[in-house]
KOLNU-134834 format. One record per residue: y, z, x of N, C-alpha, C in turn; residue in one letter. Coordinates in steps of 0.02 Angstrom, whole numbers, plus 50000, padded with zeros to 5 digits. Layout:
N
YZXYZXYZXA...
//
This chain:
790
452654565250160452564562450210452854555950188M453374549850207453454544750197453024539950226T452964534950163452494529750194452874522150202K452634518250264452924513350297452704507850277Q453084505250274453014494950249453054489450290F452574487450295452694479050360453044475650339P453294473350388453904466550379453834461950325P454364460650292454064454650245453674447450269A453774447350341453344441350355452624441250345S452364447750369451794451150364451374452150293Q451734450950235451574450450166451234444450140L450934444250086450584438450044451274435750052P451054429650004451754425149974451924429549903D452204432049887452634433649841453384434549851A453614428749863454534427749863454854430649822P454454431149735455154432849695454994441549695S454624445749729454664453449705454924455249759V455414459349756455564464649810455134469449834P455224470149917454904474649951455164480649975V455174486049982455304494049981455274492950072A455694495850107455724500250178456064505250182R455724510550206456214514350233456194515250312V456804516150312457134516350386457034523550428I456874524150458456864530150476457594531550521P457914538550493458434541850493458544542150587A459154540050610459424542550665459514548150672P459414550450735459654557050753460234559950731Q460244564450690460804566750636460944565350604G460684557950563460794553750516460594555150458G460564547750424460474549150350459744545350342V459314546750312458744542750290459074537650251P458794531750241459084523650197458414521150169V458304520250111457734516850062458144508350053E457634504850071458084498050073457414492950002I457544490149956457304485349918457404479549936R457044473449945457404467649950456884463149949A456784455549913456354450449931456484447350007V457044448950030456954446050100457384450350141S456974452450211457264457150263457364455250323Q457964455250366457914452850422458524458950435R458174459850510458574464350571458624462550649E459164462450659459354461650728459844465850745K459824468550789460274474750822460394480050772D460114480950734460184488950678460754484350629N460774477150618461084476450581460404470950521I460244472650459459774471950413460344465550373Y459964460250372460354455750318459734455750252T460004457950191459464457550116459694453750069L459264449250050459284442749999458724446249954E458884443849907458514445349826458354450949798G458624452649734458684459449720458554462949774N459214465249801459324469649846459614475449810V459254482749838459324489249821459284492849895V459934497849877459884501349928459984509449924I459684514449945459714520149926460024524949974H460654526249973460814530250035461434536650011Y460944542150043461274549350000461244548349944R461824548849907461854548049835462114541149802D462084536049848462394530049819461624526849799Y461704522649762461324517149755461714511049735V461444506449768461884497449784461434491349759I461764487149725461304484549731461834478449713Q461514474349732461774465549736461264460949763A461394453049759461114447449774460964448349848D461444447649894461544448849976461864454949985K461654458150031462014464450067461524464850146I462164465050170462184464750258462384472350277I461694475950283461954483750322461804485050389Y462364488750414462604490750490462354495450493N461644497950538461384504650533461854509450560R462064507850630462374511750658463094513850617D463494509250597464034512250580464074512550498T463674512750457463364515450392463894509550336G464284502650374464514499150335464004494150270E464154492050234463784487250190464414481150188V464004476050168464604471850129463994468450090V464214468150018463814463749983464114457949938A463704456349908464034448549857463524446349823D463994447549770463364444549704463034449949660G463624450549605463154455349564463144461849603H463804463249630463814469949663463634477249590L463184480249605463314486249561463294492049607T463814498549600463804503749643463574511349595L463284513249603463264522149570463104526549613D463554531549597463544538049644463614543449581S463114546949626463184553449575463894559049587S463884557349651464524562149667465184563549626R465474557749621466054556449562465624554749491D465094552749490464734549349424465204541649419D464774538949476465224533649464464844526949443L465004522949410464584516749406465114510749397H464984505049437465564500849454465154493249462L465334489149433465194480549441465674477349467T465434473249506465714469049540465534461149575A466294456649580465674450649604465464450049675T465794455949712465754456249795466144463149818H466154465949883466374469849902466134473149988G466504476249999466224480450065466614488050059E465994490050095466044499050100465704501650174M465994508750174465634511450222465464518750194N464704517750179464354523150162464594530550197L464584531650250464624538150282465424542250278D465874536750258466524538650270466974537950194E466384535750127466424536250062467204532250061D467064526350104467754520150073467264515750067T467774511050031467614503750012468114500649971G468044492249949468674487849924468074484649896R468194484249825467564479349780468224475449748F467814470049719468564464549687468094461249603Y468794460849583468484458749504468144464849461D468324472049462467974476449455467964478849384V467234480349346467214485649295466824491649304I467154496149271466694502349291466824507449245G466564513749273466904521149218466754525949290T467214529449294467194537349326467294542549287I467184549649326467064553749291466634557749275G466564564649281466074570049302465874568949206T465304567449189465134567049108464964560249084G465184554349141465194547849112464464544549101T463994546949183463544542949174463104547649217N462474547649209461964551349245461274544949254R461094545049309460524541449326459984545449309T459624542149252459214545449221458324544449260M458714536549263458034535549302458294528949367Q457844526349410458324522449459458334515749425R459064511449435459204506749398459404506549338N459544513249316459574514749222460164519949219K460654517449180461374521249175461124525049101K461104529749090461484533149013462114538549014V462414534948967463074539048961462944543748920F463344549248944463404555848898463924559048888T464424554748891465144557648840465194550248823S465514553248741465434546148685466114542048728P466654546348755467134543148782467244542648866N466844540748880467054539248967467734535948985P467754538049041468284534949076468224529649114F468734523049096468564515649115468884513749124A468634509549177469264505649213469164498649238V469634492349233469634484849247470094485449302T469954480949350470514478149387470354472649445G470734469249444470624464449511470424465849568R470444472949592470354474549679470264483849657E469624487049689469674493949694469694496249764L469994501549779469834502649837469754511549842I469224513249863469024518349875469264522949929Q469744525449940469914531349991469764535250022L469034538349992468714545049988468504546149927G468044552849946467604553649890468044556649854Q468044553649784468684554449714469204552949730G469414548549770470164544449786470054537649755N470364535349729470244527549704471024523949713Y471114519049692471764517249691471324507649670K471884507549608471474501249575472214497349575L472014489049578472594486549587472574482249530I473124479749487473044474949451472574477849383D472774485049346471934487249321472144490449270G471664491249225471724495749151471214501249157T471484506649124470984512349098471154512849033M470444515348987470524516248936469944523248944T469754524048892469244528748863468774525348813S468884519348807468204515648747467984512248796C467314510448761466734508348818467044500948804R466894496748868466804489648886466384485248869L466434477748864466954476448896467474474648824P467714476848763468054473048717468584481648702Q468714484848750469034490848717469404490148670P469394496648603470114496948557470754497248603D470804501248652471664500248682471464502248742W471894502548767472034500548859472794503048863R472624505848954473354505048987473324499349050L473714496749053473874491549098474474493449149L474104493549222474894495749286474544489649314A475184490649370475074485449444474764489849475K474634496749473474354501549513474264508449477E473524508649470473154515949451472974518749515I473024524949512472764529649575472444537349537N471764536849568471284542849536471244547149591V471314550749573471354559549637471144565249597N470654570149617470544575549590470454574849507D470144572449484469974569249420470484568749374N471074566049408471544564449357471704555749384Q471864551949359472224545349362472974544249337A473564544049368474004541549350474364536649369A474954532449318475014525349339475894525949316A476304520649352476904519549341476944512449297R477604512149249477784506849219477074503449189N476914507549158476264504749095476304502649041T475884497149016476094493948958475304497148920I475424499848840474984502348819474794495948763F474194493048752474024488748733473364490848693Q473434489648623473144490348555472704483748523L472174482048531471734477748498472094471548540W472174472748614472484467848666473344464448637H473544469848593474234468348567474674474148613V475184471348639475564475448689476254479348631P476024487248631476464490448600476984494948621L476894497548679477294502248718477284501848772L477864504648834477894502648873478054511948876Y477724514348937477824519448970477834518549026L478334523449061478704524749134478274526749178P477844532049150477424535449181476624537549122Y476144538549141475774539449118475144542449163A474804547749135474144552449145473664549049113T472884550949142472394551649109472044555049142H471534558949101470754565149138470384559249142A470054562049211469524556749216468844561149196V468974567149198468334571549191468574575049105S468064576849060468114580049000468374585849013E468244588949072468394596949072469214596849113E469434592049125469914592949159470454591149100D471144594549143471764594149077472354591649126R472884589549103473414584149133474034588949109T474604589649122475414592549110475494587749087T475894585749055476134579949020476374579448945G476794573148918477204571648855476624569048804I476394572548768476114570048715476554564748664L476114562248646476104555548597476684558748553L477154555248502477664557248468477264559448405P477874563248370477644565448274478064562148252I477884559448207478134554948145478054555848070A478424555648021478224556147968478814556547897G478634558147870479254558447796478954563447744N479454566447720479394571447668479984573047613S479814572247541480514571347495480964578647508T480934584147541481424588847539481364587947626T481094586147655480954588247740481574580447768K481504576347749481734569847745481334566247788G481464562147837480984559147900480794562347952F480444562747994480294569048042479944564248075I480284567348140480184565748238480264570248267F479734571048295479554577148355479324575848421G479214577948451478814578248528478714582748576E478194585148594477744590848644477734589148683E477674594348735477614594948791477014597548820I476594597448855476034599648849475884602048939Y475704608548951475634610849010475034613749023F474564611649074473824612649098474144618649145A474134626849127474184632849165473794633949203L472994633049189472564634249250471874631049211S471184633649247470794631349214470504633349151R470794638549120470964641049061471194644049036N471884640449038472384641648976472804635648997S473274636048933473514630148935474184631648899D474834627548901475424628648861475594622048807L475854620648742476094616448728476604619148699T477174615848689477794616748673478274611348638I478384610548595479084604648569479334605848495G479604602348461480094602348392480084596148375T480044597248305480264591548263480814592848232E481124586748218481894586148171481764583648119Y481994587148066481964584947978482574583747970F482654576747974483404572947937483564576647888S483434580047844483814582947787483744591647800K483474594147859483514602647863483774604047929R483434601647988483484602548048483054602348107G483054607548149482694607548212482204612248171F481724609248210480964615648203480454615648248S480774620648312480454622248376479624624248339P479204622248383478404627348391478244625648450M477604631848464477284631248531476714634148521G476144633948556475384634248556475284637948629L474974644648644474994646048710474224646448688F473644644948740472824648048742472734649348803R472314654948792471994657348827471064658048833Y470644655148867469914657748862469574661248924R469334667148893469074670148976468494670148982G468074676049009467484675249010467084678848951F466714675548935466164679848896466684679648827G466774683348750467204682548706467914683248706E468224683948780468814685948790469194680048784N469874679648737470364676248710470884676648707F471314674148710472174675448684472564668348647L472834667548579473174663848569473834666748539N474334662548568474924665948519475244657648497V475404657448435475814653348400476244653048377R476634648748369477344651148335477774641248289F478194646048245478404638948214478924642648175H479604637448188480204639748150480784635248121A481104636448102481574632648051482294633648089L482674630648099483454631448102483824627248038F483864629747982484004627147916484704625647888D484844619947898485684619047869485674618747787R484894619147771484984619347681485014612047663G484674613147607484274605247573485104604047513L485434598547503485944596547467485674596147404A485904597747345486864600047340486674608047358P486374611647337486494620747346486514620847421D486174619947477486204618947557486044626947551N485444628947514485234635747519484754636747581I484874642247612484504642647696483744644447668N483334641247688482664643147679482304642547757Q482684642847811482484644347870481984651947874G481584650947931481384655747963480964658548017G480594659648062480084659148088479484665148099T479054659948121478204664248085477994663148184D477714668748177477364669448263476744676648239L476274672648284475604674348263475194674548333M474924679948322474594682248401473784684848382V473284681048416472514685048414472264683248460D471824690148494471554688548564470884695348555G470714695148603470194698948622469954699848683R469854703848716469734707448769469274714148783R468654712948821468044715648817468024719648906D468014726248894467994729548949467344733348961W466774729248971466074731448984465804728748914G465184731748885464824731948838465144737448789S465444741448809465684747448757466284746948735H466794744548756467454745448746467694736848742T468174736148700468594730448658469244731348637R469664728048643470304728948638470324721548583G470774721948529470634716448471471694714248442I471734711748452472454711848413472504704748364V472724705048310472824701248266473644702148221D473854699848257474754701048229475044693948212A475414698548168475944690848142476634694048127E477144690448136477794691648140478144684648081Y478294688448020478754682047976479324684247966L479874681247968480524684347968480754682947902S480354676847861480464676847801480144675247740S479924675647676479434674947643479574667847615Y480214666847609480394659747583480324653747633I480214654647698480284650947740479444649847734Y479084654347729478164653047701478024649547662R478334650547600478274647247521478474640947562Q479094638647580479384632947557479064626047622A478724630947690478664626747732477984628847769F477644632347740476984633347759476534625647736E476214622047793475754618047770475084619547737E474784626347750474224627047714474314632647662N474014628647604474134631747529474004637447529Y473384640447543473204645947548473584650747562A473994651347630474434654347656475154653947617T475284647147605476014647547555476124651747511A475484653647482475604658047423475364665147424I475394665347479475224673947502475934678547529D475884681747475476554686747490476334693547537S475754694147568475664699447623475654697447686E475644700847756475854700547817475474704447851V474864705247895474504712647902474454709447988K474544715348027474684713948100474284721248095S473824720148158473454723448197473214725048277Q473394731648315473174729548379472714735748380I472034734848419471444737448385471164739148464F470784746648482470484746548540469934752448530G469314749648541468854754348526468344755148603V468124760048582467504762048649466954766248623H466404762148611465794765048576465004764248602S464994771748621464234773148655463824779348651L463384777948615462644784348605462964786248535G463024780648489463214784048410463874785948412G464234786748459465224789748461465504785848470F466244785348408466644778448446467194780448447S467594781448475468564782648463469044776548477Q469154775248428469714769048420470404771248393N470924766948442471524767348426472004761748397L472284761648336472584756748314473264757148303R473634750848309474464749048295474294746448219F474694748348150474424743548122475114741748061D475264736948047475864733548007475674729347954R476004732947896475884729147812476184727547778Y476444722047753477134718247728476844715347671Q477244717447605477164715047534477824713347510S477604706547516478534703747499478574702147430F478984705347395478984707547333479554702447277Q479834696647328480284691547307480414687247337N480644682147337481014677947384481774676947370T482094679847330482754681547316483174686447376A482694691147372483084696247442482664696147494T482194693547479481654695747539481504704047551N481444706147481481374714547480480564713347488A480294720447546479724721347561479394726147534E478754729147521478434735847551478164733947622I478374742147649478094741847730477734746747739R477054748347764476904752747792476614750647867I476594756147910476564755947970476094762447990L475584760748046475144766548057475444765648151H475854769648176475984770148239476004776448286L475504775948316474954774048319474424778448264P473504776748245473074780048231472394780848275E472344787248286471754787448330471244791348276L470524788848314470034790648243469614790748293Q469024795248272468434797548308467764798248267M467164794948262466834794048221466104793148247E465844798648209464914800448248464594798548188A463964792548218463674789848177463034798048159E462644796748107462164801748114461624802848158D461674811148180461294811348221460654818448207H460184819048242459784824348220460174830748235Y459984835348183460274842648219459574847948246L459844847748314459124847848345458584845848341G458064849848329457324848948313457324847348235D457864849448198457694849148107457734841548093T457674840748024457534833747979458344834147959A458684838647979459604837347955459964832648003L460534830147982460714826148008461444826047996M461834826748057462614825448029463144820548057W463634821448041464074813048060464784816548025G465084812748048465914811548008466374808448046G466854808747991467684804948070467984810148059T468594811448115469254814348123469994809048161A470364810048126470844806748140471534809348155S471874806348185472614806348186473044803048193V473734802848146473864798048149474844800348129A475204794248145476054794048123475934791148082A476254788948018476394783447975477134782847939L477114776247927477664777147903477784771847840S478254772747794478274768247749478964765747704R479084761547687479784760147648479594754947602S479874755647550479954750447479480604749847449E480754745347417481304744747369481464749347314P481874750647307481864754947242482004751047182S482504744347193482654740447132482484734447164N482674728647098482724723147124483234717747183S483704723447172484334719947219484324723047286L483744728247303483674729147358484224733347381N484584738047331485204742647347484934747247380T484494751147351484254756247386483414756147390A483184760447436482594759147490482204766347494T481674766147492481364773447501480894772647571F481344779047614480884776947674480624784347708H480014783647743479514788247746479314787947819A479944789947876479584787747927479164794147969Y478934792548003478334796148065478204802548012F477744800647975477354807447949476684808547970V476694811948003476104815448021475464816647992P474834814048004474294816047967473654816847998R473364822047984472744825648033472224826647972V471604820647969471114821847925470614824147965D469994827647943469414829147958468954831147903L468594826047925467844822847866467044824247880Y466734830847908466294830347955465644831547874P465254829747882464554828447839463864829647873H463524832847818462674833247832462194831447791I461754829947801461314824547759460534826647771A459734826347734459334828247725458974823047700L458954818047743458454812147706457764813147703P457454810847656456814811847657456444807247599F455654808747622455354801547581454604805747529Q454804802147474454074807547430453834800247393L453034797647432452784792647431453294785247458G453374781647401453944775147397454394778947373E454674783847349455234785147345455994789447414W456394786147416456894786447482457364791347439T457604796547463457984802147449458584803947503F459194803847498459484806247552460284811647501R460104817347515460574821247462460984821947554P461824824647520462204824947557462874830947557E463024834647593463594836347584464154836047618A464734838747614465344837147663465974840347636A466344843647690466844846147677467464839647707V468324841847681468484837447693469464840447699R469594839447755470174843147757470674840047793E471394838047744471854832447769472574835647758T472984835647822473754837447833474054833347851F474764833647788475174829447804475864833947840Y476244832147876476774834647891477454832947856G477254829247788477804829347740477324825747666K477904826947621477644825547554477984822447507S477794820547440478294818047390478214821947335Q478904822447299479054826047233478474824247195T478174828947170477584826047109477734822247060P477464816247053477544808847017476934806146993A477044802946949476284799946936476464795046974P475884788846968475744784446988476234778546973L476424772347003476754768646943477534768046975G477784773647004478424775647031478554774847093T479194775247126479354774547173479484781947203V479134782647249479114790047273479794792747304P479784800647283480444803047312480074806747370S480464805147430480164810847480480554819647495L480034822547516480224829547526479994831847604R480174835747645480034837947708479314842847687D479264846247637478774852147634478144848547649A477734854347691476934848747716476604851747679S475874848247659475484848447614474734846147641V474274852847616473544851147641473204851347596N472744846747572472274843247541471584844347559R471154848647521470474850547525470144849047488K469414848047489468924846447437468264847847479D467734849047407467164848847457466764844147410L466314840547450465794835147425465344835847432E464874832847387464064832047366463834825947350A463264825647366462834818447336462294817047349G461864812447323461094810347312461054803347320I460854799847359460694794347364459954795247337D459704789347287458854789247272458714780947268I458374780947318458194773347304457474773047277H457294770247217456734768347190456214762247217P455584764647221455204756647265455324751747224P455194746947265455374740447225454894738947185A455084733547126454444729547089454234723147115L453764721247153453654713447178452974710447142E453004705047124452544702247113452644695547140R451934690247160451844684847182451764678547128D452024673647170451704667447091451664663547157F450964658047159450684655647183450324651447177T450614646447118450404642147070450414636947098A450034631147109450014624947144450494621647106P450764620747042451374617947038451844620947052W452004626447082452584628447110452514625547181L451894626347204452034624147261452214616347274V451984610247242452234605447232452984605747211R453104610447174453924608147155454264610647207L454124616847231454634622147267454484621847325F453894617047373453544617847439453344623647475G453434628547408453104635347435452904640347383G452694647947398452624652147350453274655847326S453424662047284454004663747253453554670747250L453974674947278454024682347272454474683847230R454674687547179455184691847128455064698947129H455714701247171455634708747160456294712547110S456164718847103456994721747090456814728947094I457474729547127457794733847153458134738647136E458054746547087458554749947073458824754247116P459544756347103459644759347146460034766147100D460114770947139460534775847111460764782547154F461504783647129461864785647175462304792947122Q462404799447164462854801147110463274803847168Y463694806347136464384808847193464804813647166H464904820847193465384824547147465964825647218Y466604827647194467044827547237467574834547190V467674840247222468144846447191468504849147238A469224850247205469614854247242470264851347261G470414843647228470914839747249471444841947210I471734847847190472304848747139473004846847156G473164843247208473854841547219474064833147237N473654830747192473434823147210474224819247209F474484821247155475294818047129475774820847216D475464824647263476124826047290475884822947365S475454817847346475194814547415475474808947437I475874808547484476224801247495475554797447507L475504790947504475034786847514475414779147531R474454779347599474854773647641474104769147648F473684773047636472924767447632472424772747620D471824768347621471224773547575471164780547580D471284783447648471374789847651471624794847593V472194793147576472594795047538472544797047449D472194790347444471954790947365471234792647336I471144797247395470604802847393470844807347327A469974807147275470264812547199469734814147183S469834818847151469064823847116468834816147089D467964819647082467644816747055466994819747045T466774816446966466004818946957465624810846913N465204808346951464994802746939464384798046962E464204794246914463394793246923463574784746928L463394780546995463214774447003462504770547002D462324765846953461854764546942461554756246953Y461194756146988461284747247001460464744246988S460544739046980459774733746973459974726047004L459424725747047459564719547099459014717047093T458934710747077458434705347062458454700247127Q457894699047173457864694347227457284688947227R457484683047229457004677347206456744675847279L456224675047314456164672047393455694666747374F455984663447452455404657347424454764656347500L454434657147500454034656847567453724650647583R453914647247609454014637647639453284636847660H452654634247623451954631847661451934625447703L452674620647694452494613947717453234614547761R453264616547806453824611747845453954605947859P454604604547876454694595747888455334595347929H455264590347963455654589448030456314588347993P456724591848052457344595148050458024587348034C458304589247966458524581547985459384584547949K459824580247959460554582447939460884587847975G461174594647949461524600847982460904604548029D460344602548009459714606448018459474605648097E459504599148091459424596848181459634597848233A460464602148225460714606448258460424611948282L459944614848265459664619748283459104618348355G458864624848374458524623548447457814619748397P457594619748342456724618848314456784609948308D456184609048288456004602048286455764603448209E455554607048202455194607848101455584612548069L455674612848008456364616247986455704617247907C456064620847874455914622747812455194629047807G455124632847880454524636847882454944645547886G454554647247856454774655447851454804656047764G455144659547775455314664247707455954664447678T456384663347646457244666047631457284666747568E457874670847563457984675747509458594669647459D458114667247419458404660147395458744662047341W458844667247278459154669347226459254677747222I459884679947202459874685147215460504688147164S460224693847111460604695347076460904702647048W461334705247051461524712147054461974713346977Q461714718746960462074722146898462174728146914L462854729346916463004737246923463594742446888A463684749446878464044751646838464104757246853Q464534761846842464754769646845464694772846796K464654778846788464694785246719465034788646747Y465634792246726466184795346763466164801646701F465914807746721465824813746695466574817846699L466824816946748467444818246758468024812846754N468194811746687468484805446669469284804746665N469384808246703470364810446720470154812346795T469654811046831469754812046902470374818446929F470124822146903470454829546915471394828646911G471414825846863471984822746841472484820446869G472024816146912472294810746944472664803846919A472424801346859472544796346827473404795846788V473534790646796474104790746751473884784846702T474204787246629474224783846581474784778446569N474484772346568474924765846551474994762646623G474714763946680474704757246724474244758646764T473964752146821473504752646842473284760246913R472794761846926472754765346957472234764746997N472374768347067472034763547113471934770247162V471124773347146470884777147173470054776547231L469914782447256469404780747313468774779947262A468514782447213468054782147173467984776347137P468394771647143468314765347124468324758747170T468414761547230468604754647279467824750547292L467404755747295466784753347318466354747947261D466794748747198466284744547136466554738647115L467254736847137467484730247124468304729847142T468494725747164469074724247190469864724147134G469514724747074470134724047019470054734247000I470774735747006470884742146972470844740046913A470394744246873470364744246799470614751746763F470654757246797470854762146764471474761846745L471694764646672472564762046650472404769346609T471874774746623472084778746592471054782946576G471194787046561470444791946551469874787646519P469444789946590468834782446529468094785146552R467644782046532467004789046566466504782246575T466414773046568466214769546582466594766546630F466464764446688466704758046731466454750546695S466754745146722466534740646704465914735746716P465514733246694464754731446745464994724046776I464924726146818464914719246894464254716446881I464284708146904463694703346906463974699546968S463314700247019463454696547073463044695247087R462994686847073462354679947065462484676347140L461944676147187462034671647239461424667447243R461604660847260460984658147266461144651547311M460634651347349460464645747396459814642047401R459864638447356459164636347339458964629547374T459284628047428459214622447480459724624247531T459564619647587460074620147648460824615347618S460664613647579461234609647560461884611047492A461394617947457461764620947396461844626947404T462574631047398462844638547406463144638247356D462964645047319463164645647241463294652347231L464054655347207463924660847207464384662847125E464324667947105464674670147023464644676847017W465344677347034465394687047026466134685346974D465734692846933465944692146869466094701946858M466544704046821466704709546811466784706546704D466444712646679466394714646609466494720946595Y467054721246560467114730346539467134728446459D466604733746457466484734946378466874740746329P467414742246374467894745346333468284740346304R468584735646352468724730146317468814726846270L467974722946296467664719346258467704713646282G467944711546350467914705646358467874704846435R467834699446477467774699946562468504698846569M468444704346621469064703346658469184699746746T468594697146747468774695346824468114690146835A468174683946852467584678946850467934674746903S467414676746990467584669547046466994667447050N467004659147048466374655547060466494652447125V466074651847166466154645047208465464642747202Y465414636047210464874630747223465124627547277A464694625147336464534619447389463924617547392G464284609947408463624605447410463784602747458Y463254598347506463384596447566462554593247598K462644585247578462074582347602462344574947635V461824574847706462364568947749463094570147751G463464562247737464264561947730464514563847679D464104567647643464474567647566464434578047564Y465174579347527465254586447548465594589447477S465694593947442465814596947399465974602147384F466514606447374466794615147370467204613347316N466714618047257467464620947192467424629447198L467834631347177467974637847180468464639547123G468264642747079468604644046991468964652346997E469324654047011469624661047009470034662046932F469884668746901469994667846840470114677546837H470754679546837470784685246835471124688746753L471054693846733470974693946657471234701246645N471364707046690471364713146691472114716346662A472054723846656472754726646638473254724746712P473934725346696474484720546730474614728346786E474614726046834474914731546887475474735646879A475554740046921476114746046918476764743546908P477354744346876477794742246872478144735346931A478284730746935478534728946997479334730446996T479644727147053480304730547088480614727747022V481274731847007481704730846939481454732846890G480994735046870480694738646815480704746146801Q480844750646868480974754946876480344758946868G480194764646822479524767546817479364766446756T479564759546709479334757346637478424757146644Q478114758746615477404758746607477394751946551A476844748046588476724739946533476104738846523T475894737346458475274737246444475304726946449N475714723446480475374718446497474754716246532I474524710846522473904708946536474044702946609I473834705146653473754701046705473084694446705S473524688146677473084681646677473224678046734N472764676046767472704672846818472274669246815Y472464661446825471534656546830471544650046866N471314650746930471674644146968471154642346983Q470934635146988470454630947013470564627147095L469934627847123470114624747188469624621347201R469614613847224469154608447214469254603947280L468634603147324468854599347370468114594147361T468264590247380467584583447392467884578947439A467304576547506467404570947545466834567447556S467034561547590466554557847621466824555147675Y466254556647743466264555747810466524564847829G466984560447893466974567347943467434564947981S467634569748023468354565948075467974561148127S467294562548147467054557948179466744553448151T466644551648104466114546148078466584539448095K466114535748128466404527548133466504525448047G466964521248037466984517947972467584522247946G467414520647883468024525447818467574530047804L468204535947794467814542347787468384544947727S468524547247671468984548947606468624555047603A469274557747563469154564047519470014566147489G469674572347457470294573347426470224580847398G470824586147395470924592347384471404595347328T471164598147290471674602147222471784608547208L472384610247199472444618047161472894618947094G472414618747058472654619846991472824626946956Y473384628946900473354633246883473394633246803D472884635946780472734633846704473194636946652F473674643546698473874647546657474664643246634V474994640946681475484638346727475304629446673Q474734628846669474594621246667474714616446706N474814616746783475014614746836474904611246894Q474734608046902474404604346970475014607747043L474854614547068475144616147108474984613347181Q474554610547187474494608947256473834600547254Y474124597547288473514590947294473814585947349G472924582747401473154580347430472564574047419A472694569547451472014563547472472474560847550I471774560047563471624558547635471094552747640Q471194547947677470804541947715470884538447769S470314540547801470284539847871469744531847895S469994530147948469564524447981469384525848049W468934523948090468724527048150468414521748182N468764517748223468494511948251468014515748326W467924510548386467524513148403467804520148462D468264517948485468704526048504469434526348492C469704525648426470214525648419470064525548319C470434528848309470804529148224471264532148188G471204530948135471824530148088471734534348011L472284540747998472024544947961472794543147925S472704544447857473474544947805473154549647768L473884552747736473824559247682474424559047646E474124561447592474734559347534474594568747507V475184572747532475064577447512475764580747448R475484583547387475914587747333475974595047335R476584598947334476734604947340477084604847276Y476994610847222477564610347171477344619547157S477824624647194477674630847183478364633847164L478444631047110479074633647066479834630447095G480294633647089480864633747113480954632947174A480534637147214480564636947304480234631547322V480064627247318479464620347327479464616247280R479694609047287479324603547244479404599047294D478934597847332478724593047395478334588347382D478534582147419477894575947435477934575647493T477464574747533477334572347605476924565347604Q477084561647648476654557147668476594557447747Y475994558247763475654560647832475164555947861L475164556447924474864551447971474704552548030Y474144550148052473744552548131473424546148152S473484545548214473234540048253472914544248308F472394542148330472064546048360471734543048416T471984541448486471444538948538471004543848574L470654540048561469924545148615469994546348665A469804554248687470164554848770470824557848787G471204554648729472194555648753472554561448694V472454558348628472664563148597472784560448524G473084564248484473334563048422474034562148421S474394555048398474984556548356475064554248292A475704560348278475704560348196475964565848164G476124566248119476284572148076475714575448041S475014573348040474394574548013474234579548045L474094585948056473844589648117473184592748096R472714592848133471974596848123471874600048071R472404606748070472154613848031472254611047962A472554607747958472774606747882472434600947840V472044594647892471624591847861471044592547792R470914587747759470404588147720469724589447781I469684585147814469354583447863469304582747928F
//
């Protein structure tokens, strides 16, 4: 029910207080609500003065004086005019204007305002709240509204900065806004009121969700090996959920470097990304060695219902020297492996079927581009999770696979002879049966399995570390397996002393969790005849006992606190409650009763066998041995800002630490610190290309430090700075280092970075990079987002 107000002349004297009046809607019309200090009406024409507010549909008009024609919907407003509309998220201020509310047309003078979805919302009447940090804002001598979502601005400006003092803006005689896109010709780009650039044509998205096809801001930079860098890219908005960016850079010392990026985002988790970059290299003087190449990467996912999905993660790299010389990401630049996979899986009721096409490349050197290549073209695998066998306590499961495999590798350093094994058929059957049971708090899982693997081709029997010699004879590999997992009860003790609560904010629980596993495999007498493609082919006889001890320290918070920092991103207002796994430390080792693994071990080289894969990533077998190294895995997260992990292998046979990887991270507020130290001191790998079958006892001594420290972020206002480095202690050389500094104003930012690579004879390069970002528009410069420090 609508309350009716008497005419203003019948109200008590209160000339400064606006009054409201609801005008009944004409037949087929729209109700209107008016507030004003003074209201006069004649022939359905209302003259309103003093703090006038009109609510009409989704329009809210405010002014000092308004004349409103009820029959035509026309409004003439004068003095401090403000117009708001939820349709286009429109918010305008002007000196005066006229409009037709029924036809969504109007003309406004001396305009300042914002347009576009997400720009503003009417939270309360007469109060606007910005929901976008970078709204589309305009000013102009005159703004003409031609209909819903259609505007023309005369002698105007547009920007993504907040008015009235924008950091940057585009000036034009005429700006047209239609379908959430703004376009103008013969524009001037102005930065801090200084004209910098003339643009024959410019577009700007009005909505944060809309994108526009156009030419992006140019790329410029400098490098000691590339020379002066200049580039340009074109952006194509293909659809609501896909786009394409293509462009090229020109290196004054090397040549043209084309690049491209296609992106697609579908429903749910469906996506597809295609990226490529290349270089047509004319060589760097004086030697003019061609280091050019192409790198193409594809990754994506497609779901068909909740049980079936396909995944692609593929890369084509034409030249390893191209990656080393020109890859911007340091970790990728020193990676000699390229892995590609197309994978499809269907899972339902504890059964899964998957089909994969896989290619693995390991580049051996940069001089000849020699590589080891392994292909699965394709492999079909079926897997059954454990199911109860009828009404018994027995459980059954297993895997079965059929594959067509290929492998090639160079036989010498000059790549003049190469081993090839094309389309080797392999069928693998691996069923098992188990009887899990519990005695008190002890848990047992005995298991038995059989395995048979058929290979259409084999190799001439030869030890590990040699290039194989192919023969057409097929081979069958069979084994019998048995084992048992024993989980004793965990030992626990709680600590609830008052001083612990004061110090840590809660009580502590310490647990000790022992674990024992016994595994027996027999029957594999032809290990040295098996071609090796993946982990299926390195199965061997074994008789081993695996024992481990894990200690955990849990913290149960008794004093929740208000969420702050990264915690505030979550859904809860209070943080620190509940129980968390504070510290964990695992010690484990294996005892081998069959120390030759059925004759599979080759003396004098590293042996990679299935029994050692699940313990450590270091191949420690260089001959028969009874005890494995002791592995230590320590993980700590004592606060939400602190992470620490130390993975260490100690070999009692050698009497030294053979591997140590330390990672530490600390983040609080705007400060971030990450440290990684990776040390390998293990037996050397099998003989490399060019060494033939010669065995070696040389130690692999690898010791690198990665350090990153930063203050601020890419979106923080004011100053942000950071640095990163990669140092090789073996070479006593800084292989990579970078320093970045940024300053962000209200809606633009400038980042500067100096980057240094020192990767031997292949790369000795210093780059000077920059990026200038305009909020709502994009970035110009050579410093790409993917390789920034922050």
